[in-house]
C-alpha positions as CSV (number, residue, x, y, z in Angstrom):
1,M,-25.5,1.1,-77.6
2,N,-28.9,1.7,-79.2
3,K,-29.7,2.7,-82.8
4,F,-30.3,6.3,-81.8
5,S,-26.9,6.9,-80.1
6,V,-25.1,5.4,-83.2
7,L,-26.7,8.2,-85.3
8,L,-25.8,11.0,-82.9
9,L,-22.1,11.4,-83.9
10,P,-22.6,11.4,-87.7
11,L,-25.5,13.8,-87.4
12,A,-23.5,16.1,-85.1
13,L,-20.6,16.1,-87.7
14,L,-23.0,16.6,-90.6
15,N,-24.6,19.6,-88.8
16,A,-21.1,21.1,-88.0
17,W,-20.1,20.7,-91.6
18,T,-23.4,22.3,-92.8
19,M,-22.7,25.3,-90.5
20,F,-19.2,25.5,-91.8
21,R,-20.4,25.6,-95.4
22,F,-22.9,28.3,-94.6
23,R,-20.3,30.4,-92.9
24,Q,-17.9,29.8,-95.9
25,D,-20.6,30.9,-98.3
26,K,-21.2,34.0,-96.3
27,K,-17.5,34.9,-96.3
28,R,-17.3,34.2,-100.0
29,A,-20.3,36.5,-100.6
30,E,-18.7,39.3,-98.6
31,A,-15.5,38.9,-100.6
32,D,-17.4,38.7,-103.9
33,A,-15.8,35.3,-104.6
34,R,-17.2,32.2,-106.1
35,R,-20.2,31.0,-104.1
36,I,-21.3,27.6,-102.8
37,P,-24.3,26.6,-104.9
38,E,-27.7,26.8,-103.1
39,A,-28.4,23.2,-104.2
40,H,-25.3,22.1,-102.2
41,L,-26.5,23.9,-99.1
42,L,-30.0,22.5,-99.4
43,T,-28.7,19.0,-100.0
44,L,-26.7,19.2,-96.8
45,A,-29.9,20.3,-95.0
46,L,-31.9,17.5,-96.6
47,I,-29.6,14.7,-95.6
48,G,-29.8,15.7,-92.0
49,G,-28.2,19.1,-91.6
50,S,-31.3,21.2,-91.3
51,P,-30.7,22.1,-87.6
52,G,-27.2,23.3,-88.5
53,A,-28.5,25.1,-91.6
54,L,-31.2,27.0,-89.5
55,L,-28.7,27.8,-86.8
56,A,-26.1,29.0,-89.3
57,R,-28.6,31.2,-91.0
58,H,-29.4,32.9,-87.7
59,L,-25.8,33.1,-86.4
60,F,-24.3,34.4,-89.6
61,R,-27.3,36.3,-90.9
62,H,-27.0,34.5,-94.2
63,K,-29.7,33.8,-96.7
64,T,-32.4,34.9,-94.4
65,R,-34.5,36.7,-97.0
66,K,-33.4,34.7,-100.1
67,E,-36.4,33.0,-101.9
68,P,-37.1,30.3,-102.8
69,F,-34.2,29.1,-100.7
70,S,-35.8,30.1,-97.4
71,T,-39.0,28.3,-98.2
72,R,-37.2,25.2,-99.3
73,L,-35.1,25.1,-96.2
74,R,-38.2,25.5,-94.0
75,L,-40.0,22.6,-95.9
76,I,-36.9,20.4,-95.3
77,A,-37.0,21.3,-91.6
78,I,-40.7,20.5,-91.4
79,L,-40.1,17.2,-93.1
80,H,-37.4,16.3,-90.6
81,A,-39.6,17.3,-87.7
82,G,-42.4,15.1,-89.0
83,L,-40.0,12.2,-89.4
84,I,-38.7,12.7,-85.9
85,A,-42.2,12.9,-84.5
86,T,-43.2,9.7,-86.3
87,Y,-40.1,7.8,-85.3
88,S,-40.5,9.0,-81.7
89,A,-44.2,7.9,-81.6
90,N,-43.2,4.5,-82.7
91,L,-40.7,4.1,-79.9
92,F,-43.4,4.1,-77.2
């Protein structure tokens, strides 16, 4: 088992959790209940949940126009894409 495959399960679980929290926040917003802080959602994205965050935004139509949240989430996704590209380039 290589290093990459060891990371897949934790990353999959983190992204599932991120999507769940976005959905939970959307439901809370609709119910006018206490919300999940944006800092919490962005932290989940930053630690590896950016694919789940972007997918959840699209699926649940949640926080799609919210600024500066949208810009920060995009920057996190760009950072992750850069890290993946750099790591992938070093593999070959």
